[in-house]
N, C-alpha and C positions, 0 to 999 in steps of 0.2 A: 421620557422627555417628549414634549409635543413637537410635532414636525412642522415644517413651513407650509404655507398655503400651496395648493397644487401648482399654481403658476406665480412664483414670486415676482416675475418681471412685470406683472400687471398690477401689483400692489402699489398704491400711491406712494411716491417718494422712494420706491425700491426698484431701480432700473436693473438691466441685465449686467451692467458693469459692477454695480454694488453686490449683486447676487454672486457673481464670479469671485469678487474680492472676498466675500464672506466664506465661500466654499474653499478658496485657497487658504484662508486663515485656519479653517477647521482641519484641513489636510496637513497643513504645516505643523500645527500643534500636535496632531496625532503621530507625527514622525513616521509616515508611511514610506516604506522602501520596498523594492521588489526586483525580480530578475527571472530569467528563464533557466531552469535547472535541468531540463531534459527536453531535447528536440530529437524525436525518433520517428522512424517509419515502421509501421506494423503491417503485416500481411495476414489476412484471414486464413485460418482461425487463430485468434489470439485473445488473451484475457490476463488481467493482473489486478491485484489488490493494492491499494495505495493509501498512504497517509503521510503527510509531510512532518518530519520530526525536526526540532530546532537544530540538532547537530548537522542535518543535511544542508541547512542554509547558512550556518554560522561562518563558514570560511569566506563567504561573499558579503553577507549582510551584518555580521556581528550578532550579538545577543538579541533575541526577539522574544517579547512577552506573548505575542499572539500571531499566529500564522493563518493566512487565508489562501489556500491553494486554488489554482484555476487550471482549466484545460481549454486550449484554443485549437480548433480543428482547421487545419490548412486545406485538406482535401479528404474525400471519402466521408465516412461516418463511423460513429461508435455508439455503444450503449453504455449508459452509466447508471449505477444504482447505489444509493447510500446503504451501507450495511445496516441490517435490522428493519429496513422499510419493506413493506409488501409491494407486490406488483413487479412489472417488468422494467421499471426505471424509465429513463428518458433516452430518446434517440437524437443525437446531435449530428448535424451535417456541416459541411465545409462553410467557414465563415462565422460559425457560432462559438460562443464561449460559455463556460459554466463556472461559477464561483462556489466554493464550499466554505461559507463564513465560519462554521464551527470546526473546520478541519476534520470532518467525520471520516472514518474509515470507509472506503468506497471501492466498488468493483467497476472497472472499465474494460471493455472488450468489444469484439466484433459480433451482428444479428445472427453469423455462421456458427460461433461457439455455442450460443444459446440454442439454436436449432439442433445442432449436433447432440448437445447434452439432453435435450428433450426427447430425441429419437433413440437414445440408448435403450437397449432391451433391459427388462427387469433382470436383476441378478448380476448385471455388469458392474465391475469394480473399477476403481481408479479415480483420479482427481476430478475429472469431468462428471463422473457419476455422483461424486460427493456434492457437487454444486447443486444437484437437484434437491437435496435434503437441506432445509433452511438451517438446521442446527449445525450440521457438518460444514455447510458453506460458511457460516459465521466463524466456526472454529478455524477453518482454513484461512479465512481473511485475517483473523487475529494473529495467527502464527506467522503468516507471510508479512503482515503489516509491521511486526516488531520481532524479528527473528532473534535479536540479541537479548530479549527479555528472558529471565530465568523462569520460564513457564513450568508450572506443575499442573497435575490433573485437577486439583482443587480450584486453582485460579481460573483455568480454562472452563471448567464446568459451570462455575459461578457466572462468568461472562456470557456463556452461551445460554444459560437458563435450563440446564439439565443436571441430573444427578451424575456423579462420577461413573457409576455403572452404566447408566443409559447412554452417556456420551461415548464411553468406550465401546458399547455394543454397536451404536450407529457408525462410529468411525471404522471399527474393524470390519463391519459388514460391507461398507461402501468403499473404503480406502484400502483395506487389507492388512493394516497394521494399527496399533494403538496410537493415540495422538502424540505422545512424547517420542515414540520411535519415529514417527513421521517427521517431527521437528528435527531430530538428530540427523535423519537422512537429508532433509532440506539444507541444513547447515553445511553438511559435507558437500552437497552440490554447489552451494555458493562458494565454499572454500576452494574447490577445484577450479572454478571460474577465476577466482582471484589469483590463484597460483599460476594459472596459464597466462592471464592477461594483464597483470600488474607487477610492479616492482616492490610491492609492499613487503615488509618483513613478516616473518612468521608470527611475531608478537602482535603486529598490527592486524593481520588476518584473523588471528585468534580472537581479538577484540571485536572485529567486524561480524563474526559469526556467533558471538555470545559465549565465548569461553573465558574464564577468569584468568587464565595463565597460558603461556605457550606450552607448558608441559601437559596441561589438561587437554589442550587442543591436539597435541601430537599423539597422545594416547588414544583419543577418540578417532583420529584420522587413521592411525595404524590398525585399529580394530576394524575399521570399515574397508580399508584398501590393502592391508597387508604390508604396508611399507610406511616409513616416516614421510612427512610432508616434503621435506627437502629432497629426499630420494625420488619420490613421485614426481616432483616438479622437474627434476633433471631429465626424467624419462618421458615427460609429456609436454614439455615446453616447445 
């Protein structure tokens, strides 16, 4: 669709009021709505992978066919990089905003995390070491971006662009465990946070961390921690 002239207000018969009226009509027809879903303070070093899922917004906005997430920086600065893009990404300072019109999976974090990761010695293992490898970094971003998805190695290797064996080799060498084991551990970490800090039922928490039933979640939790979720919760709340 052809766009308007660079300055519509200078077009004969098309004043600023008409331009704003036309813009208002377009926005009204598009049914755009929005809100702030996370207002947080981060202290360096920090890093997270993000993508907005419809279920995150539906309690406040209802059903949405397309989501355009944004980040607005109140103070300090952050580094942002869209998953799969080369380079160091963008550095945003206080007062700046970034929109992601395609709702791409992206990494946001502090200049400190990147410098620390770059300075890690060869042979170092762990999450930050994995960020230095583009394939492992993408796998980590995908797993953390949708922890409830029933991931398998075939799906993950296809998304990352490596064979199953190559992805497993990269992941084990840098993270220390295979991808699916890492996912299981991450789910348990999220589960313990939910058990400590929310009043959600076990069935709800099971759903939040990607288990199809409370029984499946309880079995996995007991295997990791040696006790049932309810017992662990009573001892750690």
